[in-house]
Each structure stands twice: as structure tokens, then as C-alpha cells.
N, CA, C, O and CB atoms as a CASP TS submission, in Angstrom:
PFRMAT TS
TARGET T0000
AUTHOR 0000-0000-0000
METHOD Language model
MODEL 1
PARENT N/A
ATOM      1  N   MET     1     -42.369 128.641  70.559  1.00  0.00           N
ATOM      2  CA  MET     1     -41.196 129.330  71.008  1.00  0.00           C
ATOM      3  C   MET     1     -40.634 130.058  69.908  1.00  0.00           C
ATOM      4  O   MET     1     -40.633 129.578  68.774  1.00  0.00           O
ATOM      5  CB  MET     1     -40.201 128.430  71.586  1.00  0.00           C
ATOM      6  N   VAL     2     -40.133 131.242  70.183  1.00  0.00           N
ATOM      7  CA  VAL     2     -39.443 132.136  69.099  1.00  0.00           C
ATOM      8  C   VAL     2     -38.055 131.612  68.783  1.00  0.00           C
ATOM      9  O   VAL     2     -37.256 131.309  69.669  1.00  0.00           O
ATOM     10  CB  VAL     2     -39.305 133.677  69.588  1.00  0.00           C
ATOM     11  N   GLN     3     -37.797 131.516  67.476  1.00  0.00           N
ATOM     12  CA  GLN     3     -36.511 130.974  67.076  1.00  0.00           C
ATOM     13  C   GLN     3     -35.647 132.067  66.492  1.00  0.00           C
ATOM     14  O   GLN     3     -34.423 131.947  66.542  1.00  0.00           O
ATOM     15  CB  GLN     3     -36.688 129.839  66.073  1.00  0.00           C
ATOM     16  N   ALA     4     -36.157 133.025  65.995  1.00  0.00           N
ATOM     17  CA  ALA     4     -35.332 134.100  65.420  1.00  0.00           C
ATOM     18  C   ALA     4     -36.273 135.202  64.828  1.00  0.00           C
ATOM     19  O   ALA     4     -37.479 135.010  64.668  1.00  0.00           O
ATOM     20  CB  ALA     4     -34.352 133.514  64.293  1.00  0.00           C
ATOM     21  N   ILE     5     -35.648 136.344  64.523  1.00  0.00           N
ATOM     22  CA  ILE     5     -36.353 137.432  63.809  1.00  0.00           C
ATOM     23  C   ILE     5     -36.440 137.044  62.417  1.00  0.00           C
ATOM     24  O   ILE     5     -35.402 136.782  61.810  1.00  0.00           O
ATOM     25  CB  ILE     5     -35.662 138.796  63.943  1.00  0.00           C
ATOM     26  N   ASP     6     -37.629 136.977  61.815  1.00  0.00           N
ATOM     27  CA  ASP     6     -37.811 136.550  60.385  1.00  0.00           C
ATOM     28  C   ASP     6     -37.597 137.937  59.378  1.00  0.00           C
ATOM     29  O   ASP     6     -36.792 137.962  58.447  1.00  0.00           O
ATOM     30  CB  ASP     6     -39.435 135.843  60.211  1.00  0.00           C
ATOM     31  N   HIS     7     -38.330 138.874  59.699  1.00  0.00           N
ATOM     32  CA  HIS     7     -38.073 140.136  58.909  1.00  0.00           C
ATOM     33  C   HIS     7     -38.453 141.267  59.721  1.00  0.00           C
ATOM     34  O   HIS     7     -39.048 141.177  60.795  1.00  0.00           O
ATOM     35  CB  HIS     7     -38.839 140.189  57.571  1.00  0.00           C
ATOM     36  N   ILE     8     -38.052 142.428  59.115  1.00  0.00           N
ATOM     37  CA  ILE     8     -38.402 143.843  59.835  1.00  0.00           C
ATOM     38  C   ILE     8     -38.868 144.655  58.629  1.00  0.00           C
ATOM     39  O   ILE     8     -38.161 144.707  57.622  1.00  0.00           O
ATOM     40  CB  ILE     8     -37.014 144.651  60.677  1.00  0.00           C
ATOM     41  N   GLU     9     -39.996 145.265  58.701  1.00  0.00           N
ATOM     42  CA  GLU     9     -40.496 146.186  57.722  1.00  0.00           C
ATOM     43  C   GLU     9     -40.320 147.521  58.088  1.00  0.00           C
ATOM     44  O   GLU     9     -40.752 147.948  59.159  1.00  0.00           O
ATOM     45  CB  GLU     9     -41.832 145.980  57.451  1.00  0.00           C
ATOM     46  N   LEU    10     -39.676 148.267  57.222  1.00  0.00           N
ATOM     47  CA  LEU    10     -39.506 149.777  57.196  1.00  0.00           C
ATOM     48  C   LEU    10     -40.294 150.546  56.264  1.00  0.00           C
ATOM     49  O   LEU    10     -40.298 150.229  55.074  1.00  0.00           O
ATOM     50  CB  LEU    10     -38.175 150.115  56.917  1.00  0.00           C
ATOM     51  N   ILE    11     -40.943 151.503  56.680  1.00  0.00           N
ATOM     52  CA  ILE    11     -41.584 152.418  55.714  1.00  0.00           C
ATOM     53  C   ILE    11     -40.753 153.659  55.679  1.00  0.00           C
ATOM     54  O   ILE    11     -40.457 154.286  56.696  1.00  0.00           O
ATOM     55  CB  ILE    11     -43.076 152.747  56.091  1.00  0.00           C
ATOM     56  N   VAL    12     -40.366 154.009  54.395  1.00  0.00           N
ATOM     57  CA  VAL    12     -39.406 155.054  54.133  1.00  0.00           C
ATOM     58  C   VAL    12     -39.871 156.084  53.016  1.00  0.00           C
ATOM     59  O   VAL    12     -40.722 155.801  52.172  1.00  0.00           O
ATOM     60  CB  VAL    12     -38.087 154.396  53.730  1.00  0.00           C
ATOM     61  N   ARG    13     -39.211 157.329  53.102  1.00  0.00           N
ATOM     62  CA  ARG    13     -39.638 158.213  51.950  1.00  0.00           C
ATOM     63  C   ARG    13     -38.902 157.909  50.668  1.00  0.00           C
ATOM     64  O   ARG    13     -39.496 158.104  49.608  1.00  0.00           O
ATOM     65  CB  ARG    13     -39.414 159.694  52.293  1.00  0.00           C
ATOM     66  N   ASP    14     -37.712 157.466  50.663  1.00  0.00           N
ATOM     67  CA  ASP    14     -36.934 157.296  49.494  1.00  0.00           C
ATOM     68  C   ASP    14     -36.238 155.755  49.534  1.00  0.00           C
ATOM     69  O   ASP    14     -35.220 155.561  50.199  1.00  0.00           O
ATOM     70  CB  ASP    14     -35.815 158.524  49.437  1.00  0.00           C
ATOM     71  N   VAL    15     -36.795 154.834  48.868  1.00  0.00           N
ATOM     72  CA  VAL    15     -36.368 153.492  48.751  1.00  0.00           C
ATOM     73  C   VAL    15     -34.988 153.361  48.164  1.00  0.00           C
ATOM     74  O   VAL    15     -34.204 152.556  48.667  1.00  0.00           O
ATOM     75  CB  VAL    15     -37.321 152.750  47.956  1.00  0.00           C
ATOM     76  N   ASP    16     -34.678 154.021  47.241  1.00  0.00           N
ATOM     77  CA  ASP    16     -33.365 154.028  46.505  1.00  0.00           C
ATOM     78  C   ASP    16     -32.229 154.469  47.486  1.00  0.00           C
ATOM     79  O   ASP    16     -31.167 153.855  47.586  1.00  0.00           O
ATOM     80  CB  ASP    16     -33.426 155.029  45.224  1.00  0.00           C
ATOM     81  N   ALA    17     -32.554 155.606  48.211  1.00  0.00           N
ATOM     82  CA  ALA    17     -31.486 156.100  49.210  1.00  0.00           C
ATOM     83  C   ALA    17     -31.182 154.924  50.263  1.00  0.00           C
ATOM     84  O   ALA    17     -30.036 154.608  50.583  1.00  0.00           O
ATOM     85  CB  ALA    17     -32.031 157.493  50.028  1.00  0.00           C
ATOM     86  N   HIS    18     -32.329 154.321  50.756  1.00  0.00           N
ATOM     87  CA  HIS    18     -32.103 153.353  51.802  1.00  0.00           C
ATOM     88  C   HIS    18     -31.478 152.074  51.236  1.00  0.00           C
ATOM     89  O   HIS    18     -30.720 151.439  51.969  1.00  0.00           O
ATOM     90  CB  HIS    18     -33.412 153.039  52.518  1.00  0.00           C
ATOM     91  N   ILE    19     -31.724 151.655  50.028  1.00  0.00           N
ATOM     92  CA  ILE    19     -31.031 150.544  49.455  1.00  0.00           C
ATOM     93  C   ILE    19     -29.477 150.867  49.376  1.00  0.00           C
ATOM     94  O   ILE    19     -28.621 150.076  49.772  1.00  0.00           O
ATOM     95  CB  ILE    19     -31.636 150.226  48.036  1.00  0.00           C
ATOM     96  N   THR    20     -29.214 152.057  48.848  1.00  0.00           N
ATOM     97  CA  THR    20     -27.783 152.464  48.738  1.00  0.00           C
ATOM     98  C   THR    20     -27.036 152.396  50.194  1.00  0.00           C
ATOM     99  O   THR    20     -25.920 151.895  50.323  1.00  0.00           O
ATOM    100  CB  THR    20     -27.715 153.993  48.122  1.00  0.00           C
ATOM    101  N   LEU    21     -27.755 152.938  51.230  1.00  0.00           N
ATOM    102  CA  LEU    21     -27.230 152.874  52.566  1.00  0.00           C
ATOM    103  C   LEU    21     -27.033 151.515  53.017  1.00  0.00           C
ATOM    104  O   LEU    21     -25.946 151.224  53.516  1.00  0.00           O
ATOM    105  CB  LEU    21     -28.079 153.557  53.489  1.00  0.00           C
ATOM    106  N   PHE    22     -27.995 150.597  52.899  1.00  0.00           N
ATOM    107  CA  PHE    22     -27.925 149.247  53.329  1.00  0.00           C
ATOM    108  C   PHE    22     -26.804 148.569  52.634  1.00  0.00           C
ATOM    109  O   PHE    22     -26.072 147.802  53.259  1.00  0.00           O
ATOM    110  CB  PHE    22     -29.208 148.538  53.096  1.00  0.00           C
ATOM    111  N   GLU    23     -26.627 148.820  51.332  1.00  0.00           N
ATOM    112  CA  GLU    23     -25.609 148.156  50.609  1.00  0.00           C
ATOM    113  C   GLU    23     -24.336 148.541  51.138  1.00  0.00           C
ATOM    114  O   GLU    23     -23.489 147.657  51.265  1.00  0.00           O
ATOM    115  CB  GLU    23     -25.677 148.420  49.192  1.00  0.00           C
ATOM    116  N   LYS    24     -24.046 149.797  51.489  1.00  0.00           N
ATOM    117  CA  LYS    24     -22.862 150.316  51.990  1.00  0.00           C
ATOM    118  C   LYS    24     -22.608 149.635  53.361  1.00  0.00           C
ATOM    119  O   LYS    24     -21.447 149.521  53.754  1.00  0.00           O
ATOM    120  CB  LYS    24     -22.940 151.852  52.082  1.00  0.00           C
ATOM    121  N   LEU    25     -23.609 149.192  54.077  1.00  0.00           N
ATOM    122  CA  LEU    25     -23.446 148.474  55.359  1.00  0.00           C
ATOM    123  C   LEU    25     -23.200 147.089  55.157  1.00  0.00           C
ATOM    124  O   LEU    25     -22.971 146.409  56.158  1.00  0.00           O
ATOM    125  CB  LEU    25     -24.607 148.613  56.224  1.00  0.00           C
ATOM    126  N   GLY    26     -23.207 146.477  53.880  1.00  0.00           N
ATOM    127  CA  GLY    26     -22.893 145.179  53.630  1.00  0.00           C
ATOM    128  C   GLY    26     -24.141 144.313  53.370  1.00  0.00           C
ATOM    129  O   GLY    26     -23.951 143.099  53.295  1.00  0.00           O
ATOM    130  N   PHE    27     -25.457 144.807  53.214  1.00  0.00           N
ATOM    131  CA  PHE    27     -26.498 144.107  52.901  1.00  0.00           C
ATOM    132  C   PHE    27     -26.555 143.820  51.486  1.00  0.00           C
ATOM    133  O   PHE    27     -26.016 144.606  50.707  1.00  0.00           O
ATOM    134  CB  PHE    27     -27.583 144.713  53.338  1.00  0.00           C
ATOM    135  N   LYS    28     -27.209 142.673  51.013  1.00  0.00           N
ATOM    136  CA  LYS    28     -27.391 142.313  49.657  1.00  0.00           C
ATOM    137  C   LYS    28     -28.865 142.458  49.279  1.00  0.00           C
ATOM    138  O   LYS    28     -29.704 142.108  50.110  1.00  0.00           O
ATOM    139  CB  LYS    28     -26.890 140.905  49.416  1.00  0.00           C
ATOM    140  N   VAL    29     -29.234 142.918  48.157  1.00  0.00           N
ATOM    141  CA  VAL    29     -30.512 143.088  47.659  1.00  0.00           C
ATOM    142  C   VAL    29     -31.024 141.734  47.256  1.00  0.00           C
ATOM    143  O   VAL    29     -30.387 141.131  46.392  1.00  0.00           O
ATOM    144  CB  VAL    29     -30.529 144.069  46.535  1.00  0.00           C
ATOM    145  N   LEU    30     -32.195 141.134  47.823  1.00  0.00           N
ATOM    146  CA  LEU    30     -32.611 140.004  47.464  1.00  0.00           C
ATOM    147  C   LEU    30     -33.666 140.125  46.360  1.00  0.00           C
ATOM    148  O   LEU    30     -33.808 139.247  45.510  1.00  0.00           O
ATOM    149  CB  LEU    30     -33.029 139.342  48.581  1.00  0.00           C
ATOM    150  N   MET    31     -34.422 141.274  46.402  1.00  0.00           N
ATOM    151  CA  MET    31     -35.548 141.466  45.547  1.00  0.00           C
ATOM    152  C   MET    31     -35.933 142.904  45.520  1.00  0.00           C
ATOM    153  O   MET    31     -35.846 143.586  46.542  1.00  0.00           O
ATOM    154  CB  MET    31     -36.694 140.623  45.976  1.00  0.00           C
ATOM    155  N   ARG    32     -36.350 143.383  44.405  1.00  0.00           N
ATOM    156  CA  ARG    32     -36.859 144.734  44.174  1.00  0.00           C
ATOM    157  C   ARG    32     -38.282 144.530  43.475  1.00  0.00           C
ATOM    158  O   ARG    32     -38.377 143.704  42.568  1.00  0.00           O
ATOM    159  CB  ARG    32     -35.802 145.627  43.241  1.00  0.00           C
ATOM    160  N   THR    33     -39.311 145.223  43.861  1.00  0.00           N
ATOM    161  CA  THR    33     -40.585 145.237  43.155  1.00  0.00           C
ATOM    162  C   THR    33     -41.237 146.541  43.137  1.00  0.00           C
ATOM    163  O   THR    33     -40.828 147.479  43.821  1.00  0.00           O
ATOM    164  CB  THR    33     -41.493 144.286  43.727  1.00  0.00           C
ATOM    165  N   ALA    34     -42.300 146.613  42.323  1.00  0.00           N
ATOM    166  CA  ALA    34     -42.996 147.997  42.318  1.00  0.00           C
ATOM    167  C   ALA    34     -44.171 147.944  43.314  1.00  0.00           C
ATOM    168  O   ALA    34     -45.010 148.844  43.353  1.00  0.00           O
ATOM    169  CB  ALA    34     -43.559 148.404  40.807  1.00  0.00           C
ATOM    170  N   HIS    35     -44.207 146.903  44.088  1.00  0.00           N
ATOM    171  CA  HIS    35     -45.255 146.816  45.039  1.00  0.00           C
ATOM    172  C   HIS    35     -45.246 147.909  46.094  1.00  0.00           C
ATOM    173  O   HIS    35     -44.168 148.283  46.556  1.00  0.00           O
ATOM    174  CB  HIS    35     -45.196 145.527  45.676  1.00  0.00           C
ATOM    175  N   HIS    36     -46.367 148.425  46.488  1.00  0.00           N
ATOM    176  CA  HIS    36     -46.414 149.445  47.498  1.00  0.00           C
ATOM    177  C   HIS    36     -45.693 150.647  47.212  1.00  0.00           C
ATOM    178  O   HIS    36     -45.147 151.312  48.093  1.00  0.00           O
ATOM    179  CB  HIS    36     -45.952 148.957  48.688  1.00  0.00           C
ATOM    180  N   GLY    37     -45.679 151.002  45.723  1.00  0.00           N
ATOM    181  CA  GLY    37     -45.002 152.272  45.458  1.00  0.00           C
ATOM    182  C   GLY    37     -43.498 152.086  45.310  1.00  0.00           C
ATOM    183  O   GLY    37     -42.808 153.055  44.993  1.00  0.00           O
ATOM    184  N   GLY    38     -42.995 150.980  45.508  1.00  0.00           N
ATOM    185  CA  GLY    38     -41.575 150.700  45.454  1.00  0.00           C
ATOM    186  C   GLY    38     -41.118 149.948  46.730  1.00  0.00           C
ATOM    187  O   GLY    38     -41.351 150.393  47.854  1.00  0.00           O
ATOM    188  N   SER    39     -40.425 148.734  46.497  1.00  0.00           N
ATOM    189  CA  SER    39     -40.035 148.075  47.646  1.00  0.00           C
ATOM    190  C   SER    39     -38.795 147.192  47.424  1.00  0.00           C
ATOM    191  O   SER    39     -38.422 146.850  46.302  1.00  0.00           O
ATOM    192  CB  SER    39     -41.161 147.297  48.142  1.00  0.00           C
ATOM    193  N   ALA    40     -38.187 146.851  48.556  1.00  0.00           N
ATOM    194  CA  ALA    40     -36.985 145.921  48.378  1.00  0.00           C
ATOM    195  C   ALA    40     -36.935 145.072  49.530  1.00  0.00           C
ATOM    196  O   ALA    40     -37.500 145.384  50.578  1.00  0.00           O
ATOM    197  CB  ALA    40     -35.615 146.663  48.221  1.00  0.00           C
ATOM    198  N   GLU    41     -36.218 143.904  49.368  1.00  0.00           N
ATOM    199  CA  GLU    41     -35.867 143.073  50.580  1.00  0.00           C
ATOM    200  C   GLU    41     -34.344 142.922  50.547  1.00  0.00           C
ATOM    201  O   GLU    41     -33.747 142.635  49.510  1.00  0.00           O
ATOM    202  CB  GLU    41     -36.615 141.601  50.579  1.00  0.00           C
ATOM    203  N   LEU    42     -33.771 143.115  51.662  1.00  0.00           N
ATOM    204  CA  LEU    42     -32.334 143.202  51.884  1.00  0.00           C
ATOM    205  C   LEU    42     -31.927 142.288  52.974  1.00  0.00           C
ATOM    206  O   LEU    42     -32.749 142.099  53.871  1.00  0.00           O
ATOM    207  CB  LEU    42     -31.911 144.607  52.207  1.00  0.00           C
ATOM    208  N   GLN    43     -30.762 141.683  53.032  1.00  0.00           N
ATOM    209  CA  GLN    43     -30.345 140.771  54.009  1.00  0.00           C
ATOM    210  C   GLN    43     -28.745 140.795  54.040  1.00  0.00           C
ATOM    211  O   GLN    43     -28.061 140.867  53.019  1.00  0.00           O
ATOM    212  CB  GLN    43     -30.943 139.336  53.691  1.00  0.00           C
ATOM    213  N   LEU    44     -28.203 140.723  55.421  1.00  0.00           N
ATOM    214  CA  LEU    44     -26.803 140.627  55.666  1.00  0.00           C
ATOM    215  C   LEU    44     -26.343 139.122  55.157  1.00  0.00           C
ATOM    216  O   LEU    44     -27.098 138.153  55.230  1.00  0.00           O
ATOM    217  CB  LEU    44     -26.499 140.905  57.282  1.00  0.00           C
ATOM    218  N   PRO    45     -25.134 139.067  54.683  1.00  0.00           N
ATOM    219  CA  PRO    45     -24.694 137.592  54.360  1.00  0.00           C
ATOM    220  C   PRO    45     -24.646 136.797  55.655  1.00  0.00           C
ATOM    221  O   PRO    45     -24.544 137.365  56.742  1.00  0.00           O
ATOM    222  CB  PRO    45     -23.207 137.526  53.639  1.00  0.00           C
ATOM    223  N   GLY    46     -24.722 135.480  55.528  1.00  0.00           N
ATOM    224  CA  GLY    46     -24.589 134.556  56.665  1.00  0.00           C
ATOM    225  C   GLY    46     -25.942 133.957  56.941  1.00  0.00           C
ATOM    226  O   GLY    46     -26.971 134.402  56.432  1.00  0.00           O
ATOM    227  N   GLU    47     -25.904 132.879  57.808  1.00  0.00           N
ATOM    228  CA  GLU    47     -26.879 132.130  58.163  1.00  0.00           C
ATOM    229  C   GLU    47     -27.951 132.822  59.035  1.00  0.00           C
ATOM    230  O   GLU    47     -27.589 133.592  59.924  1.00  0.00           O
ATOM    231  CB  GLU    47     -26.330 131.058  58.754  1.00  0.00           C
ATOM    232  N   ASN    48     -29.214 132.582  58.817  1.00  0.00           N
ATOM    233  CA  ASN    48     -30.332 133.039  59.612  1.00  0.00           C
ATOM    234  C   ASN    48     -30.308 134.456  59.942  1.00  0.00           C
ATOM    235  O   ASN    48     -30.698 134.830  61.048  1.00  0.00           O
ATOM    236  CB  ASN    48     -30.413 132.305  60.815  1.00  0.00           C
ATOM    237  N   GLN    49     -29.842 135.339  58.992  1.00  0.00           N
ATOM    238  CA  GLN    49     -29.902 136.780  59.152  1.00  0.00           C
ATOM    239  C   GLN    49     -31.302 137.272  58.806  1.00  0.00           C
ATOM    240  O   GLN    49     -31.840 136.802  57.804  1.00  0.00           O
ATOM    241  CB  GLN    49     -28.843 137.476  58.273  1.00  0.00           C
ATOM    242  N   PRO    50     -31.955 138.201  59.568  1.00  0.00           N
ATOM    243  CA  PRO    50     -33.325 138.752  59.345  1.00  0.00           C
ATOM    244  C   PRO    50     -33.264 139.541  58.019  1.00  0.00           C
ATOM    245  O   PRO    50     -32.276 140.162  57.628  1.00  0.00           O
ATOM    246  CB  PRO    50     -33.814 139.706  60.584  1.00  0.00           C
ATOM    247  N   ILE    51     -34.411 139.439  57.398  1.00  0.00           N
ATOM    248  CA  ILE    51     -34.620 140.305  56.110  1.00  0.00           C
ATOM    249  C   ILE    51     -35.180 141.543  56.450  1.00  0.00           C
ATOM    250  O   ILE    51     -36.074 141.571  57.295  1.00  0.00           O
ATOM    251  CB  ILE    51     -35.536 139.666  55.062  1.00  0.00           C
ATOM    252  N   PHE    52     -34.742 142.683  55.856  1.00  0.00           N
ATOM    253  CA  PHE    52     -35.337 143.928  56.038  1.00  0.00           C
ATOM    254  C   PHE    52     -36.222 144.234  54.783  1.00  0.00           C
ATOM    255  O   PHE    52     -35.752 144.235  53.646  1.00  0.00           O
ATOM    256  CB  PHE    52     -34.254 144.999  56.283  1.00  0.00           C
ATOM    257  N   GLU    53     -37.521 144.491  55.063  1.00  0.00           N
ATOM    258  CA  GLU    53     -38.321 144.858  53.839  1.00  0.00           C
ATOM    259  C   GLU    53     -38.462 146.385  53.913  1.00  0.00           C
ATOM    260  O   GLU    53     -38.881 146.895  54.953  1.00  0.00           O
ATOM    261  CB  GLU    53     -39.804 144.106  53.786  1.00  0.00           C
ATOM    262  N   ILE    54     -38.149 147.092  52.914  1.00  0.00           N
ATOM    263  CA  ILE    54     -38.285 148.416  52.834  1.00  0.00           C
ATOM    264  C   ILE    54     -39.353 148.831  51.855  1.00  0.00           C
ATOM    265  O   ILE    54     -39.309 148.353  50.721  1.00  0.00           O
ATOM    266  CB  ILE    54     -37.049 148.972  52.526  1.00  0.00           C
ATOM    267  N   HIS    55     -40.275 149.646  52.174  1.00  0.00           N
ATOM    268  CA  HIS    55     -41.410 150.105  51.347  1.00  0.00           C
ATOM    269  C   HIS    55     -41.499 151.518  51.288  1.00  0.00           C
ATOM    270  O   HIS    55     -41.269 152.193  52.291  1.00  0.00           O
ATOM    271  CB  HIS    55     -42.672 149.598  51.820  1.00  0.00           C
ATOM    272  N   GLN    56     -41.825 152.044  50.161  1.00  0.00           N
ATOM    273  CA  GLN    56     -42.090 153.442  49.949  1.00  0.00           C
ATOM    274  C   GLN    56     -43.349 153.925  50.713  1.00  0.00           C
ATOM    275  O   GLN    56     -44.394 153.279  50.634  1.00  0.00           O
ATOM    276  CB  GLN    56     -42.243 153.702  48.463  1.00  0.00           C
ATOM    277  N   ALA    57     -43.256 155.072  51.463  1.00  0.00           N
ATOM    278  CA  ALA    57     -44.414 155.645  52.157  1.00  0.00           C
ATOM    279  C   ALA    57     -45.399 156.021  51.131  1.00  0.00           C
ATOM    280  O   ALA    57     -44.986 156.526  50.087  1.00  0.00           O
ATOM    281  CB  ALA    57     -44.045 156.858  53.030  1.00  0.00           C
ATOM    282  N   ILE    58     -46.608 155.837  51.308  1.00  0.00           N
ATOM    283  CA  ILE    58     -47.759 156.218  50.393  1.00  0.00           C
ATOM    284  C   ILE    58     -48.820 156.809  51.399  1.00  0.00           C
ATOM    285  O   ILE    58     -49.174 156.317  52.470  1.00  0.00           O
ATOM    286  CB  ILE    58     -48.378 154.874  49.490  1.00  0.00           C
ATOM    287  N   GLY    59     -49.228 157.927  50.834  1.00  0.00           N
ATOM    288  CA  GLY    59     -50.289 158.742  51.574  1.00  0.00           C
ATOM    289  C   GLY    59     -49.841 159.140  52.847  1.00  0.00           C
ATOM    290  O   GLY    59     -48.800 159.775  53.012  1.00  0.00           O
ATOM    291  N   GLU    60     -50.687 158.744  53.862  1.00  0.00           N
ATOM    292  CA  GLU    60     -50.468 159.278  55.248  1.00  0.00           C
ATOM    293  C   GLU    60     -49.724 158.153  56.204  1.00  0.00           C
ATOM    294  O   GLU    60     -49.858 158.093  57.426  1.00  0.00           O
ATOM    295  CB  GLU    60     -51.954 159.711  55.896  1.00  0.00           C
ATOM    296  N   GLU    61     -48.953 157.319  55.438  1.00  0.00           N
ATOM    297  CA  GLU    61     -48.305 156.285  56.261  1.00  0.00           C
ATOM    298  C   GLU    61     -47.262 156.860  57.154  1.00  0.00           C
ATOM    299  O   GLU    61     -46.653 157.870  56.804  1.00  0.00           O
ATOM    300  CB  GLU    61     -47.688 155.223  55.399  1.00  0.00           C
ATOM    301  N   VAL    62     -47.033 156.294  58.243  1.00  0.00           N
ATOM    302  CA  VAL    62     -45.986 156.785  59.232  1.00  0.00           C
ATOM    303  C   VAL    62     -44.628 156.150  58.889  1.00  0.00           C
ATOM    304  O   VAL    62     -44.468 154.936  58.768  1.00  0.00           O
ATOM    305  CB  VAL    62     -46.394 156.415  60.754  1.00  0.00           C
ATOM    306  N   ILE    63     -43.611 157.126  58.734  1.00  0.00           N
ATOM    307  CA  ILE    63     -42.237 156.661  58.453  1.00  0.00           C
ATOM    308  C   ILE    63     -41.747 155.897  59.695  1.00  0.00           C
ATOM    309  O   ILE    63     -42.045 156.267  60.831  1.00  0.00           O
ATOM    310  CB  ILE    63     -41.259 157.884  58.101  1.00  0.00           C
ATOM    311  N   GLY    64     -41.015 154.860  59.450  1.00  0.00           N
ATOM    312  CA  GLY    64     -40.469 154.100  60.481  1.00  0.00           C
ATOM    313  C   GLY    64     -40.691 152.604  60.457  1.00  0.00           C
ATOM    314  O   GLY    64     -41.055 152.017  59.438  1.00  0.00           O
ATOM    315  N   VAL    65     -40.452 151.989  61.647  1.00  0.00           N
ATOM    316  CA  VAL    65     -40.673 150.377  61.642  1.00  0.00           C
ATOM    317  C   VAL    65     -42.131 150.168  61.595  1.00  0.00           C
ATOM    318  O   VAL    65     -42.868 150.707  62.421  1.00  0.00           O
ATOM    319  CB  VAL    65     -40.054 149.576  63.007  1.00  0.00           C
ATOM    320  N   ASN    66     -42.605 149.344  60.584  1.00  0.00           N
ATOM    321  CA  ASN    66     -44.020 149.019  60.560  1.00  0.00           C
ATOM    322  C   ASN    66     -44.276 147.835  61.272  1.00  0.00           C
ATOM    323  O   ASN    66     -45.334 147.760  61.897  1.00  0.00           O
ATOM    324  CB  ASN    66     -44.535 148.885  59.234  1.00  0.00           C
ATOM    325  N   HIS    67     -43.478 146.891  61.279  1.00  0.00           N
ATOM    326  CA  HIS    67     -43.620 145.662  62.063  1.00  0.00           C
ATOM    327  C   HIS    67     -42.267 144.822  62.150  1.00  0.00           C
ATOM    328  O   HIS    67     -41.360 145.011  61.340  1.00  0.00           O
ATOM    329  CB  HIS    67     -44.755 144.793  61.424  1.00  0.00           C
ATOM    330  N   ILE    68     -42.190 143.953  63.103  1.00  0.00           N
ATOM    331  CA  ILE    68     -41.126 142.880  63.259  1.00  0.00           C
ATOM    332  C   ILE    68     -41.868 141.505  63.350  1.00  0.00           C
ATOM    333  O   ILE    68     -42.757 141.279  64.170  1.00  0.00           O
ATOM    334  CB  ILE    68     -40.188 143.138  64.614  1.00  0.00           C
ATOM    335  N   ALA    69     -41.419 140.627  62.438  1.00  0.00           N
ATOM    336  CA  ALA    69     -42.057 139.298  62.354  1.00  0.00           C
ATOM    337  C   ALA    69     -40.960 138.276  62.949  1.00  0.00           C
ATOM    338  O   ALA    69     -39.801 138.191  62.542  1.00  0.00           O
ATOM    339  CB  ALA    69     -42.502 138.927  60.756  1.00  0.00           C
ATOM    340  N   PHE    70     -41.505 137.557  63.929  1.00  0.00           N
ATOM    341  CA  PHE    70     -40.666 136.428  64.444  1.00  0.00           C
ATOM    342  C   PHE    70     -40.839 135.053  63.854  1.00  0.00           C
ATOM    343  O   PHE    70     -41.966 134.636  63.587  1.00  0.00           O
ATOM    344  CB  PHE    70     -40.898 136.294  65.841  1.00  0.00           C
ATOM    345  N   ARG    71     -39.801 134.367  63.652  1.00  0.00           N
ATOM    346  CA  ARG    71     -39.865 132.900  63.276  1.00  0.00           C
ATOM    347  C   ARG    71     -40.143 132.032  64.434  1.00  0.00           C
ATOM    348  O   ARG    71     -39.331 132.058  65.359  1.00  0.00           O
ATOM    349  CB  ARG    71     -38.571 132.432  62.643  1.00  0.00           C
ATOM    350  N   VAL    72     -41.224 131.231  64.519  1.00  0.00           N
ATOM    351  CA  VAL    72     -41.485 130.442  65.650  1.00  0.00           C
ATOM    352  C   VAL    72     -41.570 129.032  65.235  1.00  0.00           C
ATOM    353  O   VAL    72     -41.506 128.699  64.052  1.00  0.00           O
ATOM    354  CB  VAL    72     -42.708 130.875  66.342  1.00  0.00           C
ATOM    355  N   ASP    73     -41.727 128.126  66.303  1.00  0.00           N
ATOM    356  CA  ASP    73     -41.928 126.691  65.990  1.00  0.00           C
ATOM    357  C   ASP    73     -43.161 126.422  65.323  1.00  0.00           C
ATOM    358  O   ASP    73     -43.451 125.269  65.005  1.00  0.00           O
ATOM    359  CB  ASP    73     -41.884 125.875  67.172  1.00  0.00           C
TER
END
């Protein structure tokens, strides 16, 4: 059974611009890495909030939602 959304991965052109936007919306940066050309994990405060994984687009990757992962039993 699905319990919650675990994380949502977004592919973007500019990781820094998206981090700034998400921070203005109240998200906290959990982690930043050089992985995948630049990436970050962000989350709203509070219990059981899903994590947004933001990755820099590389090559011919499509900009947008890459996947949504569910937390299950």
C-alpha cells in the first residue's frame, strides 16, 4: 500500500535558480552535490514532506519531472 510520496525528481536547466525559487517558497536545502552536473535535495518543513531532487540537465535530457517515487509498506 502507498503511504506517501517519497521524492520527486526534476530535471532543470539552472539548479541555482531553482534552489533560490524553492527557498523563497519555504523549502530547506538538505544537500547539494556535483552529481549529475549539479544537484540538490530540498524539502518543506514538517513531518513526512516529500523531497524534491533537482538535477542539472545534461545532453539531451528532457526538462521537467523525471519521476515520482512512492513510499510503500
